[in-house]
Backbone as CSV, one residue per row, in Angstrom:
resi,resn,N_x,N_y,N_z,CA_x,CA_y,CA_z,C_x,C_y,C_z
1,MET,6.262,16.295,0.562,6.157,15.973,-0.828,7.435,15.350,-1.359
2,SER,8.365,15.040,-0.489,9.615,14.418,-0.908,9.396,13.038,-1.501
3,ASP,8.230,12.432,-1.235,7.926,11.104,-1.782,8.013,11.121,-3.306
4,LEU,7.684,12.249,-3.908,7.635,12.324,-5.359,9.022,12.385,-5.980
5,GLN,10.052,12.464,-5.170,11.416,12.556,-5.657,12.093,11.189,-5.711
6,SER,11.331,10.115,-5.760,11.896,8.772,-5.811,12.766,8.623,-7.050
7,PRO,13.848,7.849,-6.935,14.675,7.600,-8.119,13.888,6.758,-9.120
8,PRO,14.347,6.725,-10.371,13.659,5.906,-11.362,13.577,4.448,-10.905
9,ILE,12.488,3.798,-11.265,12.324,2.387,-10.913,13.266,1.565,-11.775
10,ARG,13.977,0.663,-11.140,14.922,-0.212,-11.836,14.563,-1.660,-11.529
11,THR,14.627,-2.492,-12.543,14.410,-3.916,-12.333,15.659,-4.519,-11.707
12,SER,15.508,-5.719,-11.177,16.661,-6.424,-10.612,17.753,-6.597,-11.659
13,ARG,17.348,-6.914,-12.880,18.319,-7.097,-13.962,19.098,-5.809,-14.205
14,GLU,18.398,-4.677,-14.225,19.071,-3.394,-14.450,20.022,-3.043,-13.311
15,LEU,19.725,-3.537,-12.121,20.582,-3.288,-10.969,21.712,-4.309,-10.865
16,GLY,21.751,-5.268,-11.808,22.797,-6.279,-11.793,22.540,-7.384,-10.787
17,GLU,21.286,-7.505,-10.339,20.939,-8.539,-9.363,20.297,-9.717,-10.085
18,SER,20.340,-10.845,-9.458,19.713,-12.041,-10.008,18.219,-12.021,-9.742
19,ARG,17.424,-12.427,-10.731,15.986,-12.556,-10.527,15.624,-14.019,-10.282
20,THR,16.604,-14.850,-10.016,16.307,-16.267,-9.825,15.908,-16.583,-8.397
21,SER,16.215,-15.707,-7.468,15.835,-15.947,-6.078,14.612,-15.117,-5.733
22,PRO,13.888,-15.507,-4.668,12.711,-14.734,-4.276,13.115,-13.320,-3.874
23,PRO,12.160,-12.386,-3.919,12.471,-11.016,-3.519,13.042,-10.974,-2.107
24,HIS,14.007,-10.087,-1.888,14.677,-10.006,-0.597,14.191,-8.828,0.236
25,LEU,13.339,-8.010,-0.305,12.834,-6.860,0.434,11.559,-7.231,1.185
26,GLU,11.264,-6.453,2.218,10.071,-6.704,3.027,8.804,-6.576,2.185
27,PRO,7.987,-7.611,2.106,6.760,-7.483,1.325,5.664,-6.711,2.071
28,PHE,5.669,-6.748,3.398,4.612,-6.100,4.180,5.262,-5.178,5.200
29,ARG,4.837,-3.913,5.178,5.497,-2.962,6.061,4.561,-1.819,6.420
30,ILE,4.675,-1.361,7.654,4.042,-0.134,8.123,5.175,0.721,8.662
31,THR,5.228,1.981,8.235,6.388,2.804,8.558,6.035,4.281,8.650
32,LEU,6.833,5.003,9.410,6.750,6.465,9.447,7.519,7.086,8.278
33,ALA,8.437,6.324,7.698,9.304,6.831,6.629,8.537,6.942,5.309
34,PRO,8.964,7.850,4.438,8.343,7.938,3.114,8.417,6.595,2.381
35,LEU,7.371,6.293,1.627,7.307,5.049,0.859,7.990,5.253,-0.491
36,LEU,8.681,4.211,-0.943,9.434,4.293,-2.191,8.930,3.265,-3.197
37,LEU,8.633,3.734,-4.395,8.160,2.846,-5.460,9.165,1.745,-5.757
38,ASN,10.452,2.080,-5.759,11.491,1.084,-6.045,11.411,-0.108,-5.104
39,GLU,11.138,0.151,-3.829,11.135,-0.939,-2.848,10.021,-1.944,-3.104
40,VAL,8.801,-1.472,-3.387,7.727,-2.445,-3.642,7.918,-3.120,-4.991
41,TYR,8.445,-2.390,-5.961,8.712,-2.995,-7.269,9.694,-4.150,-7.117
42,GLN,10.796,-3.882,-6.448,11.818,-4.911,-6.283,11.335,-6.066,-5.406
43,ALA,10.415,-5.798,-4.489,9.894,-6.860,-3.620,9.075,-7.887,-4.393
44,VAL,8.541,-7.508,-5.561,7.722,-8.447,-6.339,8.357,-8.822,-7.675
45,ASP,9.542,-8.338,-7.942,10.234,-8.600,-9.208,10.738,-10.041,-9.242
46,ALA,10.366,-10.783,-10.279,10.802,-12.176,-10.434,10.803,-12.537,-11.918
47,PRO,11.593,-13.538,-12.312,11.728,-13.880,-13.730,10.447,-14.358,-14.402
48,ALA,9.520,-14.912,-13.655,8.285,-15.431,-14.250,7.255,-14.337,-14.526
49,HIS,7.540,-13.117,-14.106,6.552,-12.051,-14.238,6.639,-11.339,-15.576
50,GLY,5.482,-11.259,-16.213,5.347,-10.449,-17.419,4.724,-9.108,-17.096
51,ALA,4.250,-8.955,-15.853,3.613,-7.702,-15.442,3.853,-7.449,-13.959
52,ILE,4.097,-6.200,-13.646,4.107,-5.743,-12.260,3.194,-4.528,-12.221
53,VAL,2.172,-4.604,-11.374,1.233,-3.498,-11.205,1.462,-2.896,-9.832
54,ILE,1.582,-1.570,-9.797,1.733,-0.853,-8.531,0.588,0.141,-8.402
55,MET,-0.099,0.091,-7.259,-1.122,1.072,-6.934,-0.539,1.978,-5.863
56,SER,-0.552,3.274,-6.129,-0.023,4.259,-5.196,-1.161,5.144,-4.718
57,GLY,-1.452,5.097,-3.414,-2.451,5.985,-2.826,-1.757,7.217,-2.283
58,MET,-2.310,8.379,-2.577,-1.677,9.637,-2.180,-2.666,10.526,-1.436
59,VAL,-2.133,11.448,-0.669,-2.959,12.435,0.022,-3.387,13.478,-1.008
60,ARG,-4.693,13.616,-1.191,-5.199,14.612,-2.140,-5.572,15.897,-1.397
61,ASN,-5.781,16.961,-2.133,-5.986,18.270,-1.523,-7.431,18.588,-1.150
62,GLN,-8.345,17.662,-1.401,-9.731,17.899,-1.007,-10.490,16.593,-0.864
63,THR,-11.516,16.637,-0.032,-12.455,15.534,0.111,-13.845,16.147,0.154
64,ASP,-14.722,15.685,-0.705,-16.086,16.222,-0.773,-16.074,17.744,-0.891
65,HIS,-15.239,18.271,-1.764,-15.116,19.709,-2.046,-14.639,20.518,-0.845
66,ARG,-14.034,19.870,0.114,-13.527,20.537,1.316,-12.001,20.451,1.294
67,PRO,-11.300,21.581,1.446,-9.834,21.572,1.388,-9.202,20.723,2.498
68,VAL,-8.286,19.861,2.103,-7.533,19.020,3.035,-6.079,19.502,3.011
69,VAL,-5.471,19.650,4.199,-4.056,20.040,4.245,-3.160,18.856,4.584
70,ALA,-3.728,17.842,5.251,-2.918,16.678,5.636,-3.826,15.546,6.094
71,LEU,-3.250,14.357,6.140,-3.893,13.191,6.745,-2.951,12.659,7.805
72,GLU,-3.533,12.127,8.851,-2.750,11.511,9.921,-3.220,10.070,10.054
73,TYR,-2.299,9.138,9.869,-2.635,7.715,9.930,-2.127,7.096,11.221
74,GLN,-2.958,6.211,11.786,-2.554,5.372,12.908,-2.933,3.944,12.554
75,ALA,-2.197,2.998,13.116,-2.465,1.588,12.824,-2.193,0.739,14.048
76,TYR,-2.931,-0.342,14.152,-2.594,-1.405,15.093,-1.668,-2.310,14.279
77,GLU,-0.372,-2.041,14.383,0.608,-2.599,13.453,0.664,-4.121,13.390
78,PRO,0.748,-4.843,14.517,0.841,-6.306,14.392,-0.360,-6.910,13.656
79,MET,-1.546,-6.405,13.953,-2.730,-6.936,13.284,-2.775,-6.496,11.822
80,ALA,-2.376,-5.271,11.538,-2.384,-4.791,10.155,-1.447,-5.628,9.283
81,ILE,-0.274,-5.961,9.798,0.658,-6.809,9.043,0.032,-8.179,8.792
82,ARG,-0.656,-8.726,9.784,-1.343,-10.018,9.583,-2.433,-9.893,8.518
83,VAL,-3.140,-8.772,8.506,-4.153,-8.550,7.468,-3.479,-8.478,6.097
84,PHE,-2.358,-7.768,5.985,-1.632,-7.697,4.711,-1.235,-9.102,4.245
85,GLN,-0.708,-9.909,5.173,-0.321,-11.287,4.833,-1.542,-12.098,4.399
86,GLY,-2.661,-11.901,5.086,-3.897,-12.597,4.722,-4.383,-12.207,3.338
87,ILE,-4.281,-10.933,3.010,-4.662,-10.472,1.673,-3.794,-11.162,0.620
88,ALA,-2.499,-11.232,0.866,-1.595,-11.911,-0.076,-1.961,-13.388,-0.211
89,ASP,-2.281,-14.038,0.907,-2.688,-15.448,0.856,-3.966,-15.618,0.038
90,GLN,-4.933,-14.721,0.239,-6.190,-14.788,-0.522,-5.932,-14.583,-2.012
91,ILE,-5.033,-13.666,-2.334,-4.683,-13.430,-3.741,-4.065,-14.685,-4.347
92,ARG,-3.158,-15.328,-3.623,-2.511,-16.541,-4.144,-3.514,-17.679,-4.336
93,GLN,-4.542,-17.735,-3.497,-5.581,-18.759,-3.669,-6.459,-18.437,-4.873
94,ARG,-6.803,-17.178,-5.021,-7.711,-16.765,-6.093,-7.016,-16.747,-7.460
95,TRP,-5.749,-16.327,-7.474,-4.941,-16.267,-8.695,-3.665,-17.065,-8.438
96,PRO,-3.692,-18.389,-8.611,-2.554,-19.243,-8.243,-1.229,-18.894,-8.927
97,SER,-1.268,-18.243,-10.069,-0.007,-17.899,-10.737,0.696,-16.708,-10.076
98,ILE,0.005,-16.001,-9.198,0.610,-14.858,-8.499,1.278,-15.348,-7.228
99,GLN,2.561,-15.105,-7.126,3.310,-15.511,-5.940,3.879,-14.334,-5.158
100,HIS,3.961,-13.163,-5.762,4.604,-12.027,-5.104,3.648,-10.848,-4.954
101,VAL,3.418,-10.477,-3.693,2.552,-9.361,-3.327,3.309,-8.526,-2.301
102,ALA,3.266,-7.220,-2.450,3.868,-6.321,-1.459,2.853,-5.246,-1.095
103,ILE,2.746,-4.969,0.196,1.871,-3.904,0.685,2.656,-3.108,1.719
104,HIS,2.847,-1.825,1.446,3.516,-0.921,2.380,2.551,0.217,2.695
105,HIS,2.388,0.539,3.969,1.497,1.632,4.374,2.242,2.563,5.302
106,ARG,2.030,3.812,5.103,2.675,4.823,5.937,1.746,5.229,7.076
107,ILE,2.328,5.574,8.212,1.579,6.126,9.332,2.200,7.475,9.690
108,GLY,1.496,8.206,10.548,1.977,9.521,10.943,1.285,10.612,10.148
109,TYR,1.880,11.789,10.155,1.323,12.989,9.539,1.828,13.108,8.102
110,LEU,0.922,13.070,7.141,1.277,13.135,5.722,0.643,14.364,5.094
111,GLU,1.405,15.065,4.301,0.924,16.264,3.626,0.397,15.923,2.237
112,VAL,-0.315,16.881,1.647,-0.856,16.711,0.300,0.281,16.306,-0.646
113,GLY,0.035,15.255,-1.423,1.019,14.745,-2.376,1.858,13.600,-1.853
114,ASP,1.889,13.400,-0.531,2.657,12.289,0.037,1.981,10.960,-0.296
115,ILE,2.787,9.933,-0.501,2.270,8.584,-0.747,1.918,7.950,0.592
116,SER,0.680,7.454,0.703,0.230,6.833,1.951,0.261,5.313,1.886
117,VAL,0.073,4.747,0.710,0.046,3.292,0.577,0.573,2.888,-0.799
118,LEU,1.300,1.775,-0.822,1.753,1.172,-2.075,1.384,-0.305,-2.054
119,VAL,0.751,-0.750,-3.120,0.431,-2.163,-3.305,1.081,-2.581,-4.615
120,ALA,1.867,-3.646,-4.589,2.521,-4.139,-5.806,2.197,-5.613,-5.991
121,ILE,1.908,-5.970,-7.226,1.583,-7.350,-7.591,2.471,-7.747,-8.760
122,GLY,3.177,-8.857,-8.620,3.943,-9.421,-9.720,3.201,-10.641,-10.243
123,ALA,2.983,-10.690,-11.555,2.193,-11.781,-12.137,2.690,-12.095,-13.546
124,PRO,2.389,-13.309,-14.020,2.761,-13.650,-15.385,2.059,-12.772,-16.431
125,HIS,0.824,-12.328,-16.131,0.030,-11.578,-17.106,-0.624,-10.362,-16.461
126,ARG,-0.849,-9.322,-17.251,-1.352,-8.057,-16.714,-2.776,-8.142,-16.172
127,ALA,-3.654,-8.915,-16.788,-5.053,-8.943,-16.342,-5.160,-9.398,-14.891
128,GLU,-4.454,-10.476,-14.550,-4.516,-10.954,-13.168,-3.794,-10.000,-12.220
129,ALA,-2.740,-9.345,-12.685,-2.031,-8.379,-11.837,-2.937,-7.195,-11.502
130,PHE,-3.646,-6.668,-12.498,-4.568,-5.555,-12.241,-5.708,-5.989,-11.322
131,ALA,-6.285,-7.160,-11.588,-7.399,-7.644,-10.759,-6.954,-7.863,-9.316
132,ALA,-5.791,-8.453,-9.139,-5.283,-8.707,-7.787,-4.939,-7.401,-7.073
133,GLY,-4.415,-6.433,-7.794,-4.111,-5.135,-7.199,-5.364,-4.438,-6.702
134,GLN,-6.404,-4.471,-7.513,-7.688,-3.874,-7.105,-8.235,-4.607,-5.882
135,TYR,-8.176,-5.926,-5.910,-8.648,-6.719,-4.772,-7.863,-6.363,-3.505
136,ALA,-6.552,-6.231,-3.635,-5.707,-5.948,-2.469,-6.056,-4.614,-1.830
137,ILE,-6.160,-3.547,-2.612,-6.424,-2.237,-2.015,-7.845,-2.162,-1.474
138,ASP,-8.804,-2.747,-2.173,-10.182,-2.734,-1.671,-10.294,-3.505,-0.362
139,THR,-9.645,-4.656,-0.284,-9.693,-5.472,0.934,-8.956,-4.779,2.070
140,LEU,-7.806,-4.201,1.784,-7.043,-3.470,2.798,-7.897,-2.365,3.414
141,LYS,-8.572,-1.586,2.585,-9.363,-0.464,3.087,-10.514,-0.926,3.980
142,HIS,-11.004,-2.134,3.785,-12.121,-2.638,4.589,-11.696,-3.465,5.794
143,GLU,-10.496,-4.052,5.756,-10.123,-4.998,6.813,-8.940,-4.594,7.682
144,ALA,-8.041,-3.774,7.174,-6.841,-3.441,7.956,-7.174,-2.436,9.064
145,PRO,-6.670,-2.668,10.273,-6.905,-1.733,11.374,-5.993,-0.506,11.254
146,ILE,-6.335,0.311,10.260,-5.614,1.551,9.983,-6.660,2.653,9.934
147,TRP,-6.394,3.724,10.683,-7.347,4.823,10.758,-6.696,6.090,10.261
148,LYS,-7.515,6.972,9.674,-6.956,8.247,9.228,-7.784,9.406,9.764
149,LYS,-7.053,10.454,10.071,-7.646,11.699,10.546,-7.391,12.746,9.472
150,GLU,-8.459,13.355,8.991,-8.320,14.402,7.985,-8.140,15.749,8.683
151,HIS,-7.126,16.486,8.247,-6.871,17.838,8.750,-7.334,18.808,7.661
152,TRP,-8.325,19.618,8.003,-8.996,20.480,7.039,-8.327,21.847,6.938
153,GLY,-8.575,22.516,5.835,-8.023,23.842,5.588,-8.438,24.886,6.608
154,ASP,-9.582,24.695,7.260,-10.055,25.671,8.256,-9.459,25.431,9.640
155,GLY,-8.535,24.459,9.750,-7.888,24.174,11.029,-8.546,23.071,11.834
156,SER,-9.721,22.629,11.421,-10.395,21.540,12.133,-9.882,20.193,11.621
157,SER,-10.255,19.130,12.308,-9.865,17.784,11.884,-10.930,16.797,12.335
158,SER,-10.967,15.649,11.668,-11.914,14.601,12.063,-11.399,13.242,11.601
159,TRP,-11.697,12.230,12.428,-11.342,10.860,12.079,-12.319,10.348,11.041
160,VAL,-11.797,9.628,10.059,-12.624,9.022,9.026,-13.055,7.657,9.520
161,SER,-14.319,7.370,9.382,-14.860,6.092,9.839,-14.439,4.968,8.902
162,ILE,-13.987,3.890,9.498,-13.710,2.666,8.748,-14.641,1.618,9.345
163,ALA,-15.798,1.455,8.727,-16.897,0.696,9.321,-16.515,-0.707,9.768
164,ASN,-15.881,-1.487,8.901,-15.576,-2.867,9.255,-14.597,-2.941,10.415
165,CYS,-13.570,-2.116,10.381,-12.594,-2.123,11.475,-13.246,-1.690,12.776
166,GLU,-14.142,-0.720,12.708,-14.816,-0.280,13.920,-15.673,-1.402,14.495
167,SER,-16.380,-2.117,13.635,-17.244,-3.178,14.149,-16.439,-4.358,14.680
168,LEU,-15.259,-4.608,14.108,-14.443,-5.733,14.550,-13.555,-5.409,15.741
169,HIS,-13.064,-4.167,15.796,-12.009,-3.844,16.747,-12.343,-2.686,17.675
170,GLY,-13.575,-2.244,17.704,-13.922,-1.097,18.536,-13.876,0.168,17.708
171,SER,-14.110,1.295,18.330,-14.180,2.558,17.597,-12.796,3.055,17.204
172,SER,-12.784,4.057,16.330,-11.531,4.674,15.896,-10.827,5.286,17.085
173,PRO,-9.517,5.510,16.952,-8.779,6.120,18.066,-9.279,7.524,18.350
């Protein structure tokens, strides 16, 4: 649950950095390390943006009224990064004013309350930022080769089916 201890989000201006250059942080990442809101925010921060939308997916304590103690994520990393890049390209085609997209996903064993995914969109206006953020997370969940195993309160566990990935890339691990 250390993910929730992130420092306050600061803009580039507040950090004394220039917003005239493109973001310098990794826009697409898969990692075992805790995800930080500041990193995705700064990855999409630019002077032309009037809105930055961040979607944070977290491990919840139940699924279908069944207690969950943890999730375990695995990914085919090279392909997942290409999918993230493809999602960003699709967003830029659909919403041409959006130039900055960041997607970070965590793998490994995550406990209740841990952040599993962060999607950030920088845009001139909030409506397109929200729409693009929704598009990004929905597309990621259907296309990225990332699998999760739910660990239940009774000690059992099971892999969650990701239909599109299974049909494209074989069965879950």
